[in-house]
N, C-alpha and C positions, 0 to 999 in steps of 0.2 A: 503544480508542475514538478513537485518533488515526491519521491516514493517514500512511504511511511511503513512502519512495522505493523500494519493492520493484521495480516494473516498470523504473524507470530504472536501478537497479543491475543487473538482469538483462541489459538491453540493453548497458550499458557492459562488463559482465563478458564477454558474448558477443564483443564487438568485441576486447577485450583478449585473450581466449582464442584468437581467430583469428590475431591478430598474434603471440602467443607460439608457436602451432603452426607458423606460417610461419617464424619465426626459428629454432625448433628443427629444422625440416626442413632449412633452409639449412645450419645448423651440422652436421647429420648427413651431408648430402651432401658438405660440405667435408671432414669427417673421413675419410670413406672414399674420397675422391678423385673422386667422381662429379661434383661441382660444377666441379672444375678441367677435367675432360674435356669437360663441356658448354660451358664458356667457350672451349675451344680448337677448337670445331667450326666456327668462322667460316673463310671462305676465306683463303688467305695474303694478307697485305698489308692486310687489313681488321680493324680493331680493334672488339671488342665494345663497349667504352666509348670514345667518341670525345672525351670532355672530360677535360682535365687537372684532376683534382680539387684538387690542390695549388695550381695557379694560380687556380682558381676561388675557393677559400677565402682566397686572399691578396688578393683585391680589396678596395678601401676600403669598399665597401658591405656586405661579408659580415658584419662584426660587428653592423651595424644589423639585418640580416635575421635573424640568429640571436637577437638580443635581442627582436625582435618575435615570433618564433616561441616563445621562452621565455615572454614575457608572455601570449601566447594560451593556451599550455598551462597556465600558472599560474592564469589566470582561469577556465579550464574546470575545473581542479582545485578551486578555491574554490567555484564554483557547485555542483559535485558534493558537496562537504562540506556546504554550506548546505542542499542538498536532503535531507540525512539527518536534519535536524531534524523531528521529528514535528509534524504540523499537523492541526487539526480540519477545516478547509475546510467550515465550516458553510454551510448553504444561505441564500440571501437570502429576502426576504419572499415567501411563497407568494401567488399571485394566482389566485382562483377566479372563473370567470364562465361563463355559458352564452351570453349575448348582450351584446356590448359596449355596445349602445345603452341597456341597462338598468342599466349601472354595473358595477362590479367589487367583489369582496370580497377583502380582504387579511388575511392571518393570519401571525403570526410563527411559524416552525417550532418555536421553543422552547416555545410554548404547546401544540402538538400533542405534542411530545416529553414534556412534563410530564404530559399526560394518559395517555400510554402508560406512563410510570413509575408513576403512581398505580395503574393497573390491574395492572401486574406485581407491585407491592409487596403486593397483596392475595393473591397466590398462595401456597399452602402452602410454608413453608420459605424464602421470599425474605427476605433481610436488607435489601438495598438494590438499586437498579437505576439505570442511567444510559442514556438514549436520545439518539441524535443523528441528526438528519435532514439528508441532503444532497440534491443534485439540485434538481429543480423540482417544481411541483405536479402536472404531468402525467407526470413520470418521477422519482418519489421513491426515495430510497435510505436504508435504515434500518440503524443499527448499535446493538446492544444489549450492555450489560455488566451481568450479573446476578450478585449475590453471594448464595450460599445458605449456610444453616447445615449442619453436618456430618451432620444426620439427614434432610435433604431428599431427595426422590426426583427425581433429575436427569431421568430419562426422562419422568416425569409432567410436569415443568416444560416440557420441550421440546415435548411433545405439546400442552400448554395454549397455549403461545405460537403454535405453528403452526396450531392449529385455532380459536383465539379471538382472540388479540391481533393477529396479522398480518391476518386477513381483516377485522376491525373497523376497523383502520387504513386498509386499502385502500378500504373503503366510505366512511369519513369523508373521504378525499382524493378519492374518485371516480376513482381511477386505480390500476392494479396496481403493486405494488412492483417496481422494476427489479432490486433485489437486497436481501438482508437478511443481516446478520452477527450472530452471537451468541457472546459470550464469557462463560464461566461460571467464577466463582471460588467457592471453599469457605472459609467462615469459621467460627470457633468461637462467634461471637456468636449470640444468639437473634434471632428474627424481631421486627421493629418492632411488629407488631400484637399481640404477646403474648410470653410467656416459656415456653420449653420446660421443663416440670417433670418431673424424673425420679423416678418412684415408688420407694418403698422398702417392704420388708415381707417376709413369709414366704409362700412358695408352698405351699399345702396340696393334696396329691393325694387 
């Protein structure tokens, strides 16, 4: 039900992967002597590296530059850590209108989400449900978490949500859902609307 930093992690991991591959390739070339031969391909009297790195790092401003670079890397690392905290990113108030001159209709997404939960809770085998709407009224995004008892028919539930709940929500919003996510959990509890009674007795053939 919460949004995570999956896309951001994939981007940063891709960048780090490219850097690691580049560093590994350089070490491999150095180990077999290829890198040394490549650096010695310059004409005589011409250095590949024209800057004295030792003298450069000995400059008075070098520690300050290294400190600034370290602070930037540290801040980026902290921002990456903070981005890992799951967040709901709920939508703002939905605004419905056909003609602005006739006024606007505002609705809290939590009200619509509660109506979706109430409908899903009536489906067979549903113990509880949570609905979360993101996006805008013209581009809504729905996330559902449904808890079923251990005797429920999962395929029947998914079919009911796809053929009934989602179309009715789209009709109510007068806009197609941009995306919908469904998480299903299994619980040993009984359905809220009733209790599952297991019969006992003797089967007579």
